PyMOL CGO cylinders between C-alpha atoms (Angstrom):
from pymol import cmd
from pymol.cgo import CYLINDER

trace = [
    CYLINDER, 32.25, -105.08, 18.19, 35.53, -103.94, 18.74, 0.3, 1, 1, 1, 1, 1, 1,
    CYLINDER, 35.53, -103.94, 18.74, 35.90, -100.17, 18.95, 0.3, 1, 1, 1, 1, 1, 1,
    CYLINDER, 35.90, -100.17, 18.95, 38.56, -98.77, 16.61, 0.3, 1, 1, 1, 1, 1, 1,
    CYLINDER, 38.56, -98.77, 16.61, 41.49, -97.67, 18.44, 0.3, 1, 1, 1, 1, 1, 1,
    CYLINDER, 41.49, -97.67, 18.44, 41.65, -93.94, 17.78, 0.3, 1, 1, 1, 1, 1, 1,
    CYLINDER, 41.65, -93.94, 17.78, 38.23, -92.72, 17.42, 0.3, 1, 1, 1, 1, 1, 1,
    CYLINDER, 38.23, -92.72, 17.42, 36.61, -89.04, 18.28, 0.3, 1, 1, 1, 1, 1, 1,
    CYLINDER, 36.61, -89.04, 18.28, 33.56, -90.23, 20.43, 0.3, 1, 1, 1, 1, 1, 1,
    CYLINDER, 33.56, -90.23, 20.43, 31.27, -87.45, 22.03, 0.3, 1, 1, 1, 1, 1, 1,
    CYLINDER, 31.27, -87.45, 22.03, 28.18, -86.34, 22.67, 0.3, 1, 1, 1, 1, 1, 1,
    CYLINDER, 28.18, -86.34, 22.67, 27.06, -83.48, 20.12, 0.3, 1, 1, 1, 1, 1, 1,
    CYLINDER, 27.06, -83.48, 20.12, 24.22, -82.35, 18.50, 0.3, 1, 1, 1, 1, 1, 1,
    CYLINDER, 24.22, -82.35, 18.50, 23.80, -80.93, 14.27, 0.3, 1, 1, 1, 1, 1, 1,
    CYLINDER, 23.80, -80.93, 14.27, 26.04, -78.09, 16.03, 0.3, 1, 1, 1, 1, 1, 1,
    CYLINDER, 26.04, -78.09, 16.03, 27.49, -78.17, 18.38, 0.3, 1, 1, 1, 1, 1, 1,
    CYLINDER, 27.49, -78.17, 18.38, 30.07, -80.54, 20.89, 0.3, 1, 1, 1, 1, 1, 1,
    CYLINDER, 30.07, -80.54, 20.89, 30.33, -81.69, 24.37, 0.3, 1, 1, 1, 1, 1, 1,
    CYLINDER, 30.33, -81.69, 24.37, 33.50, -81.34, 26.27, 0.3, 1, 1, 1, 1, 1, 1,
    CYLINDER, 33.50, -81.34, 26.27, 34.42, -81.97, 30.43, 0.3, 1, 1, 1, 1, 1, 1,
    CYLINDER, 34.42, -81.97, 30.43, 36.73, -79.71, 32.48, 0.3, 1, 1, 1, 1, 1, 1,
    CYLINDER, 36.73, -79.71, 32.48, 37.14, -80.09, 35.93, 0.3, 1, 1, 1, 1, 1, 1,
    CYLINDER, 37.14, -80.09, 35.93, 38.25, -77.07, 37.96, 0.3, 1, 1, 1, 1, 1, 1,
    CYLINDER, 38.25, -77.07, 37.96, 38.46, -75.85, 41.55, 0.3, 1, 1, 1, 1, 1, 1,
    CYLINDER, 38.46, -75.85, 41.55, 35.22, -74.02, 42.91, 0.3, 1, 1, 1, 1, 1, 1,
    CYLINDER, 35.22, -74.02, 42.91, 36.31, -70.61, 42.60, 0.3, 1, 1, 1, 1, 1, 1,
    CYLINDER, 36.31, -70.61, 42.60, 36.19, -71.00, 38.56, 0.3, 1, 1, 1, 1, 1, 1,
    CYLINDER, 36.19, -71.00, 38.56, 33.94, -73.67, 37.91, 0.3, 1, 1, 1, 1, 1, 1,
    CYLINDER, 33.94, -73.67, 37.91, 30.67, -72.41, 40.05, 0.3, 1, 1, 1, 1, 1, 1,
    CYLINDER, 30.67, -72.41, 40.05, 31.00, -68.89, 38.39, 0.3, 1, 1, 1, 1, 1, 1,
    CYLINDER, 31.00, -68.89, 38.39, 31.53, -70.52, 34.29, 0.3, 1, 1, 1, 1, 1, 1,
    CYLINDER, 31.53, -70.52, 34.29, 28.92, -72.60, 35.30, 0.3, 1, 1, 1, 1, 1, 1,
    CYLINDER, 28.92, -72.60, 35.30, 26.12, -69.88, 36.77, 0.3, 1, 1, 1, 1, 1, 1,
    CYLINDER, 26.12, -69.88, 36.77, 27.02, -67.31, 33.76, 0.3, 1, 1, 1, 1, 1, 1,
    CYLINDER, 27.02, -67.31, 33.76, 27.86, -70.07, 30.94, 0.3, 1, 1, 1, 1, 1, 1,
    CYLINDER, 27.86, -70.07, 30.94, 31.11, -68.54, 29.98, 0.3, 1, 1, 1, 1, 1, 1,
    CYLINDER, 31.11, -68.54, 29.98, 34.59, -68.48, 31.93, 0.3, 1, 1, 1, 1, 1, 1,
    CYLINDER, 34.59, -68.48, 31.93, 35.63, -65.68, 34.33, 0.3, 1, 1, 1, 1, 1, 1,
    CYLINDER, 35.63, -65.68, 34.33, 38.08, -63.26, 34.10, 0.3, 1, 1, 1, 1, 1, 1,
    CYLINDER, 38.08, -63.26, 34.10, 40.45, -65.19, 36.67, 0.3, 1, 1, 1, 1, 1, 1,
    CYLINDER, 40.45, -65.19, 36.67, 40.10, -68.22, 34.15, 0.3, 1, 1, 1, 1, 1, 1,
    CYLINDER, 40.10, -68.22, 34.15, 43.80, -67.61, 32.59, 0.3, 1, 1, 1, 1, 1, 1,
    CYLINDER, 43.80, -67.61, 32.59, 43.77, -67.49, 28.61, 0.3, 1, 1, 1, 1, 1, 1,
    CYLINDER, 43.77, -67.49, 28.61, 47.50, -67.56, 28.82, 0.3, 1, 1, 1, 1, 1, 1,
    CYLINDER, 47.50, -67.56, 28.82, 47.59, -71.10, 29.77, 0.3, 1, 1, 1, 1, 1, 1,
    CYLINDER, 47.59, -71.10, 29.77, 46.63, -74.47, 28.03, 0.3, 1, 1, 1, 1, 1, 1,
    CYLINDER, 46.63, -74.47, 28.03, 43.52, -75.89, 28.85, 0.3, 1, 1, 1, 1, 1, 1,
    CYLINDER, 43.52, -75.89, 28.85, 42.73, -79.13, 28.33, 0.3, 1, 1, 1, 1, 1, 1,
    CYLINDER, 42.73, -79.13, 28.33, 39.16, -80.32, 26.73, 0.3, 1, 1, 1, 1, 1, 1,
    CYLINDER, 39.16, -80.32, 26.73, 38.01, -83.88, 26.98, 0.3, 1, 1, 1, 1, 1, 1,
    CYLINDER, 38.01, -83.88, 26.98, 34.60, -85.24, 24.49, 0.3, 1, 1, 1, 1, 1, 1,
    CYLINDER, 34.60, -85.24, 24.49, 34.77, -88.41, 27.25, 0.3, 1, 1, 1, 1, 1, 1,
    CYLINDER, 34.77, -88.41, 27.25, 32.82, -88.01, 30.27, 0.3, 1, 1, 1, 1, 1, 1,
    CYLINDER, 32.82, -88.01, 30.27, 34.26, -91.28, 32.02, 0.3, 1, 1, 1, 1, 1, 1,
    CYLINDER, 34.26, -91.28, 32.02, 38.11, -90.25, 31.05, 0.3, 1, 1, 1, 1, 1, 1,
    CYLINDER, 38.11, -90.25, 31.05, 37.05, -86.86, 33.12, 0.3, 1, 1, 1, 1, 1, 1,
    CYLINDER, 37.05, -86.86, 33.12, 35.90, -88.51, 35.80, 0.3, 1, 1, 1, 1, 1, 1,
    CYLINDER, 35.90, -88.51, 35.80, 39.18, -90.37, 35.61, 0.3, 1, 1, 1, 1, 1, 1,
    CYLINDER, 39.18, -90.37, 35.61, 41.26, -87.74, 35.69, 0.3, 1, 1, 1, 1, 1, 1,
    CYLINDER, 41.26, -87.74, 35.69, 39.58, -85.98, 38.27, 0.3, 1, 1, 1, 1, 1, 1,
    CYLINDER, 39.58, -85.98, 38.27, 38.58, -88.63, 40.83, 0.3, 1, 1, 1, 1, 1, 1,
    CYLINDER, 38.58, -88.63, 40.83, 34.65, -88.33, 40.07, 0.3, 1, 1, 1, 1, 1, 1,
    CYLINDER, 34.65, -88.33, 40.07, 35.62, -84.71, 41.34, 0.3, 1, 1, 1, 1, 1, 1,
    CYLINDER, 35.62, -84.71, 41.34, 37.49, -85.26, 44.28, 0.3, 1, 1, 1, 1, 1, 1,
    CYLINDER, 37.49, -85.26, 44.28, 40.91, -84.39, 43.34, 0.3, 1, 1, 1, 1, 1, 1,
    CYLINDER, 40.91, -84.39, 43.34, 42.26, -80.98, 45.07, 0.3, 1, 1, 1, 1, 1, 1,
    CYLINDER, 42.26, -80.98, 45.07, 41.53, -78.14, 42.32, 0.3, 1, 1, 1, 1, 1, 1,
    CYLINDER, 41.53, -78.14, 42.32, 39.32, -79.94, 40.36, 0.3, 1, 1, 1, 1, 1, 1,
    CYLINDER, 39.32, -79.94, 40.36, 36.09, -80.40, 43.07, 0.3, 1, 1, 1, 1, 1, 1,
    CYLINDER, 36.09, -80.40, 43.07, 33.51, -79.24, 40.29, 0.3, 1, 1, 1, 1, 1, 1,
    CYLINDER, 33.51, -79.24, 40.29, 32.97, -80.70, 36.47, 0.3, 1, 1, 1, 1, 1, 1,
    CYLINDER, 32.97, -80.70, 36.47, 31.87, -78.78, 33.83, 0.3, 1, 1, 1, 1, 1, 1,
    CYLINDER, 31.87, -78.78, 33.83, 30.25, -79.88, 30.83, 0.3, 1, 1, 1, 1, 1, 1,
    CYLINDER, 30.25, -79.88, 30.83, 31.16, -77.29, 28.21, 0.3, 1, 1, 1, 1, 1, 1,
    CYLINDER, 31.16, -77.29, 28.21, 29.10, -77.16, 25.18, 0.3, 1, 1, 1, 1, 1, 1,
    CYLINDER, 29.10, -77.16, 25.18, 31.14, -75.59, 22.10, 0.3, 1, 1, 1, 1, 1, 1,
    CYLINDER, 31.14, -75.59, 22.10, 30.38, -75.25, 18.58, 0.3, 1, 1, 1, 1, 1, 1,
    CYLINDER, 30.38, -75.25, 18.58, 31.68, -78.01, 15.98, 0.3, 1, 1, 1, 1, 1, 1,
    CYLINDER, 31.68, -78.01, 15.98, 33.21, -75.45, 13.96, 0.3, 1, 1, 1, 1, 1, 1,
    CYLINDER, 33.21, -75.45, 13.96, 35.85, -74.11, 16.61, 0.3, 1, 1, 1, 1, 1, 1,
    CYLINDER, 35.85, -74.11, 16.61, 36.10, -78.16, 17.99, 0.3, 1, 1, 1, 1, 1, 1,
    CYLINDER, 36.10, -78.16, 17.99, 36.93, -79.39, 14.42, 0.3, 1, 1, 1, 1, 1, 1,
    CYLINDER, 36.93, -79.39, 14.42, 39.02, -76.17, 14.00, 0.3, 1, 1, 1, 1, 1, 1,
    CYLINDER, 39.02, -76.17, 14.00, 41.23, -77.17, 16.89, 0.3, 1, 1, 1, 1, 1, 1,
    CYLINDER, 41.23, -77.17, 16.89, 41.88, -81.03, 15.42, 0.3, 1, 1, 1, 1, 1, 1,
    CYLINDER, 41.88, -81.03, 15.42, 42.11, -79.61, 12.18, 0.3, 1, 1, 1, 1, 1, 1,
    CYLINDER, 42.11, -79.61, 12.18, 45.47, -77.17, 13.72, 0.3, 1, 1, 1, 1, 1, 1,
    CYLINDER, 45.47, -77.17, 13.72, 46.23, -79.31, 16.15, 0.3, 1, 1, 1, 1, 1, 1,
    CYLINDER, 46.23, -79.31, 16.15, 49.82, -81.98, 16.15, 0.3, 1, 1, 1, 1, 1, 1,
    CYLINDER, 49.82, -81.98, 16.15, 50.49, -84.75, 18.36, 0.3, 1, 1, 1, 1, 1, 1,
    CYLINDER, 50.49, -84.75, 18.36, 51.88, -84.03, 21.58, 0.3, 1, 1, 1, 1, 1, 1,
    CYLINDER, 51.88, -84.03, 21.58, 54.41, -87.08, 21.26, 0.3, 1, 1, 1, 1, 1, 1,
    CYLINDER, 54.41, -87.08, 21.26, 56.83, -87.88, 18.23, 0.3, 1, 1, 1, 1, 1, 1,
    CYLINDER, 56.83, -87.88, 18.23, 55.61, -90.77, 16.04, 0.3, 1, 1, 1, 1, 1, 1,
    CYLINDER, 55.61, -90.77, 16.04, 58.09, -92.40, 13.55, 0.3, 1, 1, 1, 1, 1, 1,
    CYLINDER, 58.09, -92.40, 13.55, 56.74, -92.26, 10.04, 0.3, 1, 1, 1, 1, 1, 1,
    CYLINDER, 56.74, -92.26, 10.04, 54.20, -89.75, 10.99, 0.3, 1, 1, 1, 1, 1, 1,
    CYLINDER, 54.20, -89.75, 10.99, 56.64, -86.98, 11.47, 0.3, 1, 1, 1, 1, 1, 1,
    CYLINDER, 56.64, -86.98, 11.47, 59.56, -86.74, 9.26, 0.3, 1, 1, 1, 1, 1, 1,
    CYLINDER, 59.56, -86.74, 9.26, 61.79, -86.69, 12.12, 0.3, 1, 1, 1, 1, 1, 1,
    CYLINDER, 61.79, -86.69, 12.12, 62.02, -85.30, 15.75, 0.3, 1, 1, 1, 1, 1, 1,
    CYLINDER, 62.02, -85.30, 15.75, 63.05, -81.62, 14.78, 0.3, 1, 1, 1, 1, 1, 1,
    CYLINDER, 63.05, -81.62, 14.78, 60.05, -81.51, 12.47, 0.3, 1, 1, 1, 1, 1, 1,
    CYLINDER, 60.05, -81.51, 12.47, 57.38, -82.88, 15.13, 0.3, 1, 1, 1, 1, 1, 1,
    CYLINDER, 57.38, -82.88, 15.13, 58.91, -80.16, 17.53, 0.3, 1, 1, 1, 1, 1, 1,
    CYLINDER, 58.91, -80.16, 17.53, 58.41, -77.75, 15.21, 0.3, 1, 1, 1, 1, 1, 1,
    CYLINDER, 58.41, -77.75, 15.21, 54.97, -78.42, 14.46, 0.3, 1, 1, 1, 1, 1, 1,
    CYLINDER, 54.97, -78.42, 14.46, 53.71, -78.65, 17.83, 0.3, 1, 1, 1, 1, 1, 1,
    CYLINDER, 53.71, -78.65, 17.83, 55.44, -75.33, 19.05, 0.3, 1, 1, 1, 1, 1, 1,
    CYLINDER, 55.44, -75.33, 19.05, 53.44, -73.58, 15.92, 0.3, 1, 1, 1, 1, 1, 1,
    CYLINDER, 53.44, -73.58, 15.92, 50.45, -75.34, 16.88, 0.3, 1, 1, 1, 1, 1, 1,
    CYLINDER, 50.45, -75.34, 16.88, 47.48, -73.84, 18.53, 0.3, 1, 1, 1, 1, 1, 1,
    CYLINDER, 47.48, -73.84, 18.53, 46.16, -76.85, 20.06, 0.3, 1, 1, 1, 1, 1, 1,
    CYLINDER, 46.16, -76.85, 20.06, 47.57, -80.56, 20.31, 0.3, 1, 1, 1, 1, 1, 1,
    CYLINDER, 47.57, -80.56, 20.31, 46.10, -84.19, 20.76, 0.3, 1, 1, 1, 1, 1, 1,
    CYLINDER, 46.10, -84.19, 20.76, 46.81, -87.36, 23.06, 0.3, 1, 1, 1, 1, 1, 1,
    CYLINDER, 46.81, -87.36, 23.06, 44.91, -90.08, 22.97, 0.3, 1, 1, 1, 1, 1, 1,
    CYLINDER, 44.91, -90.08, 22.97, 44.98, -92.04, 26.20, 0.3, 1, 1, 1, 1, 1, 1,
    CYLINDER, 44.98, -92.04, 26.20, 43.28, -95.46, 27.03, 0.3, 1, 1, 1, 1, 1, 1,
    CYLINDER, 43.28, -95.46, 27.03, 39.86, -94.87, 27.11, 0.3, 1, 1, 1, 1, 1, 1,
    CYLINDER, 39.86, -94.87, 27.11, 37.87, -95.74, 30.81, 0.3, 1, 1, 1, 1, 1, 1,
    CYLINDER, 37.87, -95.74, 30.81, 35.22, -98.06, 31.76, 0.3, 1, 1, 1, 1, 1, 1,
    CYLINDER, 35.22, -98.06, 31.76, 33.13, -97.36, 35.22, 0.3, 1, 1, 1, 1, 1, 1,
    CYLINDER, 33.13, -97.36, 35.22, 35.44, -98.26, 37.45, 0.3, 1, 1, 1, 1, 1, 1,
    CYLINDER, 35.44, -98.26, 37.45, 38.04, -96.24, 35.40, 0.3, 1, 1, 1, 1, 1, 1,
    CYLINDER, 38.04, -96.24, 35.40, 40.21, -98.98, 34.28, 0.3, 1, 1, 1, 1, 1, 1,
    CYLINDER, 40.21, -98.98, 34.28, 42.00, -98.56, 31.17, 0.3, 1, 1, 1, 1, 1, 1,
    CYLINDER, 42.00, -98.56, 31.17, 40.14, -100.32, 27.96, 0.3, 1, 1, 1, 1, 1, 1,
    CYLINDER, 40.14, -100.32, 27.96, 41.79, -101.13, 24.30, 0.3, 1, 1, 1, 1, 1, 1,
    CYLINDER, 41.79, -101.13, 24.30, 40.64, -98.18, 22.72, 0.3, 1, 1, 1, 1, 1, 1,
    CYLINDER, 40.64, -98.18, 22.72, 41.69, -94.82, 23.19, 0.3, 1, 1, 1, 1, 1, 1,
    CYLINDER, 41.69, -94.82, 23.19, 40.29, -91.12, 24.24, 0.3, 1, 1, 1, 1, 1, 1,
    CYLINDER, 40.29, -91.12, 24.24, 40.94, -87.87, 23.16, 0.3, 1, 1, 1, 1, 1, 1,
    CYLINDER, 40.94, -87.87, 23.16, 42.34, -85.12, 24.86, 0.3, 1, 1, 1, 1, 1, 1,
    CYLINDER, 42.34, -85.12, 24.86, 42.79, -82.00, 23.37, 0.3, 1, 1, 1, 1, 1, 1,
    CYLINDER, 42.79, -82.00, 23.37, 45.20, -79.52, 24.60, 0.3, 1, 1, 1, 1, 1, 1,
    CYLINDER, 45.20, -79.52, 24.60, 44.22, -75.70, 23.28, 0.3, 1, 1, 1, 1, 1, 1,
    CYLINDER, 44.22, -75.70, 23.28, 47.02, -73.03, 23.77, 0.3, 1, 1, 1, 1, 1, 1,
    CYLINDER, 47.02, -73.03, 23.77, 47.07, -69.15, 22.21, 0.3, 1, 1, 1, 1, 1, 1,
    CYLINDER, 47.07, -69.15, 22.21, 44.76, -68.54, 19.73, 0.3, 1, 1, 1, 1, 1, 1,
    CYLINDER, 44.76, -68.54, 19.73, 42.91, -71.59, 20.16, 0.3, 1, 1, 1, 1, 1, 1,
    CYLINDER, 42.91, -71.59, 20.16, 42.30, -71.34, 23.97, 0.3, 1, 1, 1, 1, 1, 1,
    CYLINDER, 42.30, -71.34, 23.97, 41.11, -67.43, 23.55, 0.3, 1, 1, 1, 1, 1, 1,
    CYLINDER, 41.11, -67.43, 23.55, 38.61, -68.85, 20.87, 0.3, 1, 1, 1, 1, 1, 1,
    CYLINDER, 38.61, -68.85, 20.87, 37.36, -71.54, 23.12, 0.3, 1, 1, 1, 1, 1, 1,
    CYLINDER, 37.36, -71.54, 23.12, 36.85, -69.28, 25.99, 0.3, 1, 1, 1, 1, 1, 1,
    CYLINDER, 36.85, -69.28, 25.99, 35.10, -66.47, 24.29, 0.3, 1, 1, 1, 1, 1, 1,
    CYLINDER, 35.10, -66.47, 24.29, 33.77, -67.29, 21.09, 0.3, 1, 1, 1, 1, 1, 1,
    CYLINDER, 33.77, -67.29, 21.09, 33.23, -71.37, 20.66, 0.3, 1, 1, 1, 1, 1, 1,
    CYLINDER, 33.23, -71.37, 20.66, 31.57, -71.58, 23.94, 0.3, 1, 1, 1, 1, 1, 1,
    CYLINDER, 31.57, -71.58, 23.94, 27.93, -71.79, 23.94, 0.3, 1, 1, 1, 1, 1, 1,
    CYLINDER, 27.93, -71.79, 23.94, 27.03, -73.33, 27.74, 0.3, 1, 1, 1, 1, 1, 1,
    CYLINDER, 27.03, -73.33, 27.74, 28.44, -74.09, 30.24, 0.3, 1, 1, 1, 1, 1, 1,
    CYLINDER, 28.44, -74.09, 30.24, 26.94, -76.68, 32.73, 0.3, 1, 1, 1, 1, 1, 1,
    CYLINDER, 26.94, -76.68, 32.73, 27.77, -78.34, 36.48, 0.3, 1, 1, 1, 1, 1, 1,
    CYLINDER, 27.77, -78.34, 36.48, 28.18, -81.49, 36.13, 0.3, 1, 1, 1, 1, 1, 1,
    CYLINDER, 28.18, -81.49, 36.13, 29.17, -82.66, 39.63, 0.3, 1, 1, 1, 1, 1, 1,
    CYLINDER, 29.17, -82.66, 39.63, 26.04, -83.91, 41.21, 0.3, 1, 1, 1, 1, 1, 1,
    CYLINDER, 26.04, -83.91, 41.21, 26.00, -86.24, 38.12, 0.3, 1, 1, 1, 1, 1, 1,
    CYLINDER, 26.00, -86.24, 38.12, 29.41, -87.31, 38.47, 0.3, 1, 1, 1, 1, 1, 1,
    CYLINDER, 29.41, -87.31, 38.47, 28.75, -88.11, 42.45, 0.3, 1, 1, 1, 1, 1, 1,
    CYLINDER, 28.75, -88.11, 42.45, 25.69, -90.07, 41.61, 0.3, 1, 1, 1, 1, 1, 1,
    CYLINDER, 25.69, -90.07, 41.61, 27.31, -92.20, 38.72, 0.3, 1, 1, 1, 1, 1, 1,
    CYLINDER, 27.31, -92.20, 38.72, 30.76, -92.63, 41.37, 0.3, 1, 1, 1, 1, 1, 1,
    CYLINDER, 30.76, -92.63, 41.37, 28.04, -93.47, 44.28, 0.3, 1, 1, 1, 1, 1, 1,
    CYLINDER, 28.04, -93.47, 44.28, 26.54, -96.49, 41.92, 0.3, 1, 1, 1, 1, 1, 1,
    CYLINDER, 26.54, -96.49, 41.92, 29.49, -97.58, 41.23, 0.3, 1, 1, 1, 1, 1, 1,
    CYLINDER, 29.49, -97.58, 41.23, 30.95, -97.80, 44.85, 0.3, 1, 1, 1, 1, 1, 1,
    CYLINDER, 30.95, -97.80, 44.85, 27.22, -99.77, 45.35, 0.3, 1, 1, 1, 1, 1, 1,
    CYLINDER, 27.22, -99.77, 45.35, 28.38, -102.42, 42.82, 0.3, 1, 1, 1, 1, 1, 1,
    CYLINDER, 28.38, -102.42, 42.82, 25.07, -101.44, 40.85, 0.3, 1, 1, 1, 1, 1, 1,
    CYLINDER, 25.07, -101.44, 40.85, 26.90, -100.56, 37.59, 0.3, 1, 1, 1, 1, 1, 1,
    CYLINDER, 26.90, -100.56, 37.59, 23.32, -100.75, 35.26, 0.3, 1, 1, 1, 1, 1, 1,
    CYLINDER, 23.32, -100.75, 35.26, 22.36, -97.53, 37.13, 0.3, 1, 1, 1, 1, 1, 1,
    CYLINDER, 22.36, -97.53, 37.13, 25.48, -96.20, 36.61, 0.3, 1, 1, 1, 1, 1, 1,
    CYLINDER, 25.48, -96.20, 36.61, 25.40, -96.95, 33.05, 0.3, 1, 1, 1, 1, 1, 1,
    CYLINDER, 25.40, -96.95, 33.05, 21.94, -95.66, 32.43, 0.3, 1, 1, 1, 1, 1, 1,
    CYLINDER, 21.94, -95.66, 32.43, 23.04, -92.00, 34.09, 0.3, 1, 1, 1, 1, 1, 1,
    CYLINDER, 23.04, -92.00, 34.09, 26.12, -91.50, 31.45, 0.3, 1, 1, 1, 1, 1, 1,
    CYLINDER, 26.12, -91.50, 31.45, 26.07, -89.21, 28.98, 0.3, 1, 1, 1, 1, 1, 1,
    CYLINDER, 26.07, -89.21, 28.98, 25.30, -90.51, 25.30, 0.3, 1, 1, 1, 1, 1, 1,
    CYLINDER, 25.30, -90.51, 25.30, 28.50, -90.52, 23.39, 0.3, 1, 1, 1, 1, 1, 1,
    CYLINDER, 28.50, -90.52, 23.39, 28.62, -91.43, 19.86, 0.3, 1, 1, 1, 1, 1, 1,
    CYLINDER, 28.62, -91.43, 19.86, 31.19, -91.77, 17.06, 0.3, 1, 1, 1, 1, 1, 1,
    CYLINDER, 31.19, -91.77, 17.06, 32.08, -88.87, 15.79, 0.3, 1, 1, 1, 1, 1, 1,
    CYLINDER, 32.08, -88.87, 15.79, 31.33, -87.83, 12.31, 0.3, 1, 1, 1, 1, 1, 1,
    CYLINDER, 31.33, -87.83, 12.31, 34.53, -86.33, 11.26, 0.3, 1, 1, 1, 1, 1, 1,
    CYLINDER, 34.53, -86.33, 11.26, 36.31, -86.69, 7.51, 0.3, 1, 1, 1, 1, 1, 1,
    CYLINDER, 36.31, -86.69, 7.51, 39.42, -89.69, 8.33, 0.3, 1, 1, 1, 1, 1, 1,
    CYLINDER, 39.42, -89.69, 8.33, 41.27, -87.00, 6.25, 0.3, 1, 1, 1, 1, 1, 1,
    CYLINDER, 41.27, -87.00, 6.25, 41.35, -84.17, 10.11, 0.3, 1, 1, 1, 1, 1, 1,
    CYLINDER, 41.35, -84.17, 10.11, 42.32, -86.97, 11.90, 0.3, 1, 1, 1, 1, 1, 1,
    CYLINDER, 42.32, -86.97, 11.90, 45.37, -88.58, 9.70, 0.3, 1, 1, 1, 1, 1, 1,
    CYLINDER, 45.37, -88.58, 9.70, 47.80, -86.33, 11.41, 0.3, 1, 1, 1, 1, 1, 1,
    CYLINDER, 47.80, -86.33, 11.41, 46.59, -87.42, 14.88, 0.3, 1, 1, 1, 1, 1, 1,
    CYLINDER, 46.59, -87.42, 14.88, 47.17, -91.33, 14.40, 0.3, 1, 1, 1, 1, 1, 1,
    CYLINDER, 47.17, -91.33, 14.40, 50.09, -92.08, 16.52, 0.3, 1, 1, 1, 1, 1, 1,
]
cmd.load_cgo(trace, "trace")
C-alpha cells in the first residue's frame, strides 16, 4: 500500500514519542549519560528533531559527519510534541495555504516551531516518494523541549553503526530487523492541515 505523502511516522508509546538528533560528542555523550541536555546545549538556537531514524541517518551520514558523531534517541512527551506541531509554521511559502508571502513571513517569525517535509529515505539512504517530518524548535519551544518535554536520552550511535555495517555488507534484511519500529502517529488531521504543503 502506498504511503500518504505527508504523514508523521514515529516510534511512540501512550505518553511519549521518540525523535532523533545528532551532536558532537561533547554535547551528545553528556546528554545520554545524564538523560538531559547539558548547559553547553544552546537553548536560544533552533534545534531540529526528526521522528524518522533513517532520515536522521541520511542527515548525519550514519554518525560519521563532523559534529554529528553521537546519534541520540530523545524520548519526549507526546503532549509537547503535539504542542510544537500545532504551533508550527511551514518553513516555506505555499500558495493556497498562506494568504500571501507577507502573511507567511509574519507567521514564520512568530511561530515557536517550523516544519519541513523532506523525502523519507530507504536503507541505502535514497529518497522515497513520501515525506518525513522535520520539526524545528526555537525560542519557547526549544527551551520546553530541553527542560520539560524530554523524558529520556539514549545514545543510539552503536545501533546506527551496526545497521550501516549490514547495509554496506548488502544484508538489508538484517539491517531492516534492527530498525526502530515506526508507525503512523495518531494525530488529528486538523492539526496537520496548516502544514501540508
